[in-house]
C-alpha positions, 0 to 999 in steps of 0.5 A: 500500500503508498500513498496515492497523491494530486499535484494540484489545488483544489479551490471547492469541496462541498459548496465551502471556500477554501484556504487560501494558502496553496495545497494539496491533496492524496489518500492513504490506507488503512488497514482495514480497507478505508481510502483516508483523505490528507492535505498537503502543504509544502515546506523545506525539505530540510525540516520534520513535516508538521503534522496535524490531528484534529478534534472528534468532530473536526476535520483537515478545514481545521487548520488551515491558520497554522497552514497558511502561518507556516505552510513554505518554513514548513510542510504542513500534513493536515489528515481528516481521519476516518469518519471525517472530511472527505475520508472513508465512512468506517464499516464499523462504528466500533472503530471509531476509538484512539487506538483506530487513530493512531493506527492510521496517522502511524499508517500516513507517517510510515507510507509517506515514508517520514522519517522524523514529523513534527504533531499538531493535536487538538483536544482527541488529537492531543489523545492521538499525539501521546498515544502515538508518543508512546508507542515509538514513532519519531517525534521532533516536537508536539503541541497538545491543544486543549486536552489532558491525561484527565479530562473533565466530565463536565467539558466530555458531558456538553460534546455528548451531548451535541456530537451525532446529532445530525443537525441541519440548516438551508443557507450559512447563515442559519448553520452560523446563527445556530453555531453560535448560539451554542456555542458564544461561550467558547469564543465570545469576543468572535463577529458574525464573518468570524462565527461563518468561517468556525462554520465553513471548517466543521460543515459542508453541502450536504447531498440534499443542498443542506448545511450539516456537519462534516461527519459521522454521526455514527462516532457519537456511538463508540464516544456515547460510552464511559470512558470515551473509548480511552481505556489508559493513564494517559499520564505516562504518555505524555512523559514519554514526550518529554525530551522533546520540544513542547507545547501545551495550550489550554484556552482560558475557558477551557471547560475540558483542560481544568487548569489544576491540570493543566499546571501538572503538566507542565510540573512532570514534564520537563522543559514543556511550555505551557500556554493559557490562551487568552477569550476562549474555551475549548480548543482554540482555533491554532489562530489566535495570536497568542496561540501562533506565538508560542505554537513558533517558539517551538518550531525554533527550538526543534529547527535549532535541535 
């Protein structure tokens, strides 16, 4: 098995206006035969590529701000996890678990022939990042965005309440207003243009012409179970990143990552930078100045290593 690559920029996907940063697209294959999609933003060959792993209901578009900021100097690879974006939906919904996501991302790294990578993981993607480090993937540095080895039940319950609901809307504006109504506590400073941009990263034009979330609603099935499919102690997984440049981000208003857990993360891993992103909840979008400045410092450490 190997990568299939289209060396062209895709200008439209399911009614979306996509990022202006140049990228190509490609696919790789999972061990259970799914064809999975990724975006590939070009960058220097003498630096390890940045592999970005999104949250539970998110996709490759999540990392447009990061790619627009760092591509050119850094190659940025943003996959759609199984069941998201342009990747195949799983034949068995029970496979929507961290263990399978780790296996899928490992297959991407191996099939792409990447010797060393910088991992950026948001929420679920941060859990996957920790587990990838523990599994022995060669990591040059990592960003853990608004998640930790201990996850707050209130945040998990909020996510369970909306994931897999299958809501749809007649227009992008209707979808953006609905997003604002449900998430204004997460991004209290957003205006309508911000909500439209945010909505277009999470949703797409569905087959019936309505605006809907861009993921398989069945991802909610294993997530709804107690423990959300995470059955291992993640503190050793976090510590396995400790010898590399490491950054942890927390949204100031986060309900998933507590201040106490965030402080302990900094204490457990010597040399890890911890940065609170002001004025946002779960999770920072990585377009906030504080987040981008911190990621730039992390990449500077990687480049000097």
